[in-house]
GUTORBA-571292 format. One record per residue (C-alpha): x, y, z; residue in one letter. Coordinates in steps of 0.25 Angstrom, whole numbers. Example, Ala and Ser with C-alpha at 12.3 -4.5 7.8 and 13.67 -1.06 7.14 Angstrom:
2
REC    xx    yy    zz pagu
REC    49   -18    31    A
REC    55    -4    29    S
This chain:
456
REC    xx    yy    zz pagu
REC  -199    -9   -23    X
REC  -192   -11   -37    X
REC  -178   -15   -40    X
REC  -173    -1   -42    X
REC  -178     3   -28    X
REC  -172    -9   -21    X
REC  -159    -7   -28    X
REC  -158     8   -24    X
REC  -162     4   -10    X
REC  -151    -6    -9    X
REC  -141     4   -15    X
REC  -144    14    -4    X
REC  -143     3     6    X
REC  -129    -1     1    X
REC  -125    14     1    X
REC  -130    16    15    X
REC  -124     4    21    X
REC  -110     7    14    X
REC  -111    22    19    X
REC  -114    18    33    X
REC  -103     8    33    X
REC   -93    18    28    X
REC   -97    29    38    X
REC   -96    19    49    X
REC   -82    16    45    X
REC   -79    31    44    X
REC   -75    30    29    X
REC   -70    43    22    X
REC   -79    51    13    X
REC   -72    47     0    X
REC   -73    32     3    X
REC   -88    33     7    X
REC   -90    41    -7    X
REC   -83    30   -15    X
REC   -91    19    -9    X
REC  -104    26   -10    X
REC  -102    29   -24    X
REC   -98    15   -27    X
REC  -111    10   -21    X
REC  -119    20   -28    X
REC  -113    16   -42    X
REC  -112     1   -39    X
REC  -121    -2   -27    X
REC  -120   -16   -23    X
REC  -106   -20   -28    X
REC  -100    -8   -21    X
REC  -108   -11    -8    X
REC  -102   -25    -8    X
REC   -88   -19   -12    X
REC   -88    -9     0    X
REC   -90   -20    10    X
REC   -79   -29     4    X
REC   -69   -18     0    X
REC   -73    -5     7    X
REC   -68    -7    21    X
REC   -54    -1    24    X
REC   -51    -6    38    X
REC   -55   -20    41    X
REC   -65   -22    52    X
REC   -68   -37    55    X
REC   -64   -48    65    X
REC   -55   -54    54    X
REC   -48   -41    50    X
REC   -33   -40    50    X
REC   -28   -35    63    X
REC   -24   -20    64    X
REC    -9   -19    61    X
REC     0   -13    72    X
REC    15   -12    69    X
REC    24   -12    81    X
REC    34    -2    84    X
REC    48    -6    80    X
REC    54     2    92    X
REC    50    13   102    X
REC    45    25    94    X
REC    54    37    95    X
REC    48    50   100    X
REC    55    58    89    X
REC    50    67    78    X
REC    39    60    70    X
REC    37    64    55    X
REC    22    66    50    X
REC    21    52    46    X
REC    27    46    59    X
REC    18    55    67    X
REC     5    50    61    X
REC    10    35    61    X
REC    14    36    75    X
REC    -1    40    79    X
REC    -6    28    72    X
REC     4    18    80    X
REC    12    15    67    X
REC    26    10    71    X
REC    36    21    71    X
REC    47    21    61    X
REC    59    13    63    X
REC    73    18    59    X
REC    81     5    58    X
REC    78     1    44    X
REC    85    -1    31    X
REC    77     3    19    X
REC    80     1     4    X
REC    71     5    -8    X
REC    69    -3   -21    X
REC    63     3   -33    X
REC    66    -7   -43    X
REC    58   -20   -45    X
REC    70   -28   -48    X
REC    77   -23   -35    X
REC    64   -26   -27    X
REC    63   -40   -33    X
REC    78   -43   -29    X
REC    77   -38   -15    X
REC    64   -45   -13    X
REC    70   -59   -17    X
REC    83   -56   -10    X
REC    75   -54     3    X
REC    67   -67     1    X
REC    80   -75    -2    X
REC    86   -70    11    X
REC    74   -71    20    X
REC    77   -81    32    X
REC    65   -81    40    X
REC    52   -75    33    X
REC    47   -69    21    X
REC    34   -61    21    X
REC    28   -55     9    X
REC    16   -46     8    X
REC    12   -41    -6    X
REC     0   -35   -13    X
REC     3   -42   -26    X
REC    10   -55   -28    X
REC     9   -58   -43    X
REC    12   -71   -49    X
REC    23   -67   -59    X
REC    38   -69   -62    X
REC    42   -60   -50    X
REC    34   -66   -39    X
REC    37   -80   -44    X
REC    52   -78   -40    X
REC    47   -71   -27    X
REC    38   -83   -24    X
REC    48   -93   -27    X
REC    58   -86   -18    X
REC    48   -86    -7    X
REC    44  -100    -9    X
REC    59  -104    -8    X
REC    60   -97     6    X
REC    48  -103    11    X
REC    53  -117     7    X
REC    66  -113    15    X
REC    57  -111    28    X
REC    56   -96    27    X
REC    43   -91    31    X
REC    37   -85    19    X
REC    24   -77    20    X
REC    17   -70     8    X
REC     5   -61     9    X
REC    -2   -57    -4    X
REC   -14   -48    -5    X
REC   -25   -56   -11    X
REC   -31   -44   -20    X
REC   -17   -39   -25    X
REC   -13   -53   -29    X
REC   -27   -58   -33    X
REC   -21   -66   -44    X
REC   -12   -74   -35    X
REC   -23   -75   -25    X
REC   -32   -82   -35    X
REC   -20   -91   -40    X
REC   -10   -94   -29    X
REC    -2  -105   -36    X
REC    11   -96   -36    X
REC    10   -96   -21    X
REC     9  -112   -20    X
REC    24  -114   -19    X
REC    27  -104    -8    X
REC    16  -110     0    X
REC    21  -124    -2    X
REC    34  -120     2    X
REC    29  -115    16    X
REC    27  -100    12    X
REC    14   -93    15    X
REC     6   -84     5    X
REC    -7   -78     9    X
REC   -16   -68     3    X
REC   -21   -56    11    X
REC   -36   -55    11    X
REC   -39   -66     1    X
REC   -50   -62    -9    X
REC   -58   -75    -8    X
REC   -58   -77     7    X
REC   -69   -70    14    X
REC   -69   -58     4    X
REC   -79   -50    13    X
REC   -70   -51    25    X
REC   -57   -49    18    X
REC   -58   -34    14    X
REC   -51   -37     1    X
REC   -51   -22    -2    X
REC   -40   -20     8    X
REC   -28   -26     2    X
REC   -14   -29     7    X
REC    -5   -19    -1    X
REC     7   -21     8    X
REC    20   -26     2    X
REC    29   -32    13    X
REC    41   -41     9    X
REC    47   -45    23    X
REC    59   -54    25    X
REC    63   -60    39    X
REC    55   -48    45    X
REC    68   -41    43    X
REC    67   -35    29    X
REC    55   -30    21    X
REC    52   -25     7    X
REC    40   -16     6    X
REC    34    -6    -4    X
REC    25    -6   -16    X
REC    30   -18   -24    X
REC    21   -31   -25    X
REC    27   -44   -29    X
REC    25   -45   -45    X
REC    34   -42   -57    X
REC    28   -28   -59    X
REC    35   -23   -46    X
REC    48   -32   -45    X
REC    55   -43   -52    X
REC    69   -48   -56    X
REC    70   -39   -68    X
REC    65   -26   -73    X
REC    52   -25   -80    X
REC    48   -14   -89    X
REC    35   -12   -83    X
REC    38   -14   -68    X
REC    31    -5   -58    X
REC    39     6   -51    X
REC    38     2   -36    X
REC    47     0   -24    X
REC    50    -8   -12    X
REC    59    -5     0    X
REC    67   -15     8    X
REC    66   -12    23    X
REC    75   -19    34    X
REC    74   -15    48    X
REC    65   -12    59    X
REC    53    -7    50    X
REC    52   -21    44    X
REC    45   -26    57    X
REC    33   -17    54    X
REC    32   -24    40    X
REC    33   -37    47    X
REC    21   -34    56    X
REC    13   -29    44    X
REC    16   -42    36    X
REC    13   -51    48    X
REC     0   -44    51    X
REC    -4   -45    36    X
REC     0   -60    35    X
REC    -7   -64    48    X
REC   -20   -58    43    X
REC   -19   -65    29    X
REC   -14   -79    34    X
REC   -18   -80    48    X
REC    -4   -83    52    X
REC     1   -77    65    X
REC    15   -71    64    X
REC    23   -60    72    X
REC    32   -50    65    X
REC    46   -51    71    X
REC    53   -39    74    X
REC    68   -40    70    X
REC    80   -33    75    X
REC    88   -25    65    X
REC   101   -18    65    X
REC    99    -4    61    X
REC   108    -3    49    X
REC   100     8    42    X
REC    91    19    48    X
REC    78    21    40    X
REC    65    26    47    X
REC    54    17    42    X
REC    39    17    47    X
REC    30     6    42    X
REC    16     9    40    X
REC     5    -1    37    X
REC    -9     4    33    X
REC   -22    -3    29    X
REC   -34   -10    35    X
REC   -25   -16    46    X
REC   -21    -2    52    X
REC   -30     4    62    X
REC   -28    18    56    X
REC   -23    25    43    X
REC   -10    28    48    X
REC    -3    28    35    X
REC   -13    37    28    X
REC   -12    47    40    X
REC     3    47    39    X
REC     3    50    24    X
REC    -7    62    27    X
REC     2    67    38    X
REC    15    66    29    X
REC     8    73    18    X
REC     3    85    26    X
REC    16    86    33    X
REC    25    86    20    X
REC    34    98    19    X
REC    40    97     5    X
REC    36    84    -3    X
REC    26    72    -4    X
REC    30    63   -15    X
REC    20    51   -18    X
REC    23    39   -26    X
REC    11    30   -28    X
REC     4    22   -39    X
REC   -10    25   -35    X
REC   -14    39   -30    X
REC   -28    39   -25    X
REC   -27    47   -11    X
REC   -39    50    -2    X
REC   -43    65    -2    X
REC   -35    68    11    X
REC   -21    63     5    X
REC   -24    70    -8    X
REC   -27    83     0    X
REC   -15    82     9    X
REC    -6    81    -3    X
REC   -13    93   -10    X
REC   -11   101     3    X
REC     4    97     4    X
REC     6   102   -11    X
REC    -1   115    -7    X
REC     9   116     5    X
REC    20   115    -5    X
REC    24   101    -3    X
REC    30    93   -16    X
REC    19    83   -18    X
REC    21    73   -29    X
REC    13    61   -33    X
REC    21    51   -42    X
REC    12    40   -47    X
REC    11    32   -60    X
REC     6    38   -73    X
REC    -3    26   -74    X
REC    -5    15   -63    X
REC    -9     1   -64    X
REC   -23     4   -59    X
REC   -32    12   -69    X
REC   -43    15   -59    X
REC   -33    21   -49    X
REC   -27    29   -60    X
REC   -41    35   -63    X
REC   -43    38   -48    X
REC   -30    43   -45    X
REC   -30    53   -56    X
REC   -41    62   -49    X
REC   -32    63   -36    X
REC   -19    65   -45    X
REC   -26    76   -52    X
REC   -30    83   -39    X
REC   -16    82   -34    X
REC   -10    88   -47    X
REC   -20    99   -47    X
REC   -15   103   -33    X
REC    -1   103   -37    X
REC     4    89   -33    X
REC    14    84   -43    X
REC     8    71   -49    X
REC    19    63   -56    X
REC    15    52   -65    X
REC    26    41   -66    X
REC    28    37   -81    X
REC    35    24   -78    X
REC    30    10   -74    X
REC    19     9   -64    X
REC    23    16   -52    X
REC    19     8   -40    X
REC    28    14   -29    X
REC    22    20   -16    X
REC    30    31    -9    X
REC    28    44    -3    X
REC    39    54     1    X
REC    36    64    12    X
REC    46    76    12    X
REC    60    70    15    X
REC    56    62    28    X
REC    47    50    24    X
REC    44    41    12    X
REC    32    31    12    X
REC    35    18     5    X
REC    26     6     4    X
REC    13     0    -2    X
REC     4    12     0    X
REC    -2    20   -12    X
REC    -8    34   -10    X
REC   -22    29   -12    X
REC   -34    25    -4    X
REC   -32    10    -5    X
REC   -18    10     0    X
REC   -21    21    11    X
REC   -34    15    16    X
REC   -37     1    11    X
REC   -24    -8     8    X
REC   -15   -14    18    X
REC    -2    -6    16    X
REC    12    -3    22    X
REC    22     8    20    X
REC    35    13    26    X
REC    38    27    29    X
REC    53    29    28    X
REC    59    41    35    X
REC    73    40    30    X
REC    80    50    21    X
REC    88    40    11    X
REC    75    33     8    X
REC    67    45     6    X
REC    78    51    -3    X
REC    78    38   -11    X
REC    63    38   -13    X
REC    64    53   -17    X
REC    74    50   -28    X
REC    65    38   -33    X
REC    53    46   -33    X
REC    60    57   -41    X
REC    64    46   -51    X
REC    49    43   -52    X
REC    45    58   -54    X
REC    56    59   -65    X
REC    48    49   -73    X
REC    34    55   -70    X
REC    26    66   -77    X
REC    19    76   -68    X
REC     4    79   -70    X
REC    -8    71   -75    X
REC   -14    72   -88    X
REC   -27    80   -89    X
REC   -39    71   -88    X
REC   -52    72   -96    X
REC   -64    76   -89    X
REC   -69    62   -90    X
REC   -57    57   -84    X
REC   -56    67   -73    X
REC   -71    64   -69    X
REC   -68    49   -69    X
REC   -56    51   -60    X
REC   -63    60   -50    X
REC   -75    50   -50    X
REC   -66    38   -47    X
REC   -60    46   -36    X
REC   -73    42   -28    X
REC   -68    28   -28    X
REC   -54    31   -23    X
REC   -55    26    -9    X
REC   -55    12   -14    X
REC   -43    13   -24    X
């Protein structure tokens, strides 16, 4: 038997093993095709990558426990909108009404409110971020956290090891915080048991929690590109919201579960009592490998199919699966105003190539594709008619919807929806409608790269 024959046999064996494993896990056809093509072109590297990166829900004894949020109060048997109906079937905690919510679209304002909350924390500060970059912005934030830790405040910082890989390999900026008694841990460390860590499943949640009473959440990471003490010419367009009220408890539970998994520390989220100064209906929905189902994905599909007059999507990365794209096209054919607002050029050129195929298909079916002309648009938000807006860390792509640890809040309150409506209109005013016609070679490349979209 010559070397070529041995090579062909090994390639076939690798493909069969991978195929059987995916069939056993009941993976969808697009995922199966993507990995099959990868193994066909790069047999052995792709085979290894599949078993390191290819699992979506963690199945092992040391896995992160399934995340279950407790009800904030006894659910009311009132009318449920299409989003709530699906989420209730998945045992997602019902919306709470006793909440105060404020939106921040400016990086300086976001920075100011973050430092203000750190300064006024009396019991605990819990930070969870995908990116913590060592720059002028985070130096001030880390100094403020170090000061609070030295005062006896419990400071816990959870950082994604892949998103913040530079800090992971050089942790000197965290030494002062740790010396002062604060904790800084990395989610799924890259060098610790890499075959067991499923480092493809990243913690993309942004939760900035203070005294278990106030939370800042949304899409902003901790670095100067997102926020800082002064305006920057090339600062990214993003948002966070400040939430005070009953729904904060859900964020506290999510952070507690994530931090416990990363640190091994046992801690119980404390449910606080709130005076109901304002009424904003908020429903917190986590998604990711620690959820037993794809509740958020189903809720989005339900909302798309049920929309009566508009679906406005703001996302930096638009790489949906076929089901979501088809649902949006059907909504458009029903007469719904479907708009996609996305950056003209994002910060990931591969995603730009892949998303173009989906955006062209959406545009060919009448969906208004609006390319934002300003700085990098990193905001994630979806408006459904006039009854709900989704805010949080989730992009409309396969990675956010099926691989990463994410969290969003659905807000069911008219003033917040109206504010988001006005802000999205300001984005539209600085956008151009329609994509440039691509060359035949470009279109072929875009459609070819679509094969690998399940991992993007």
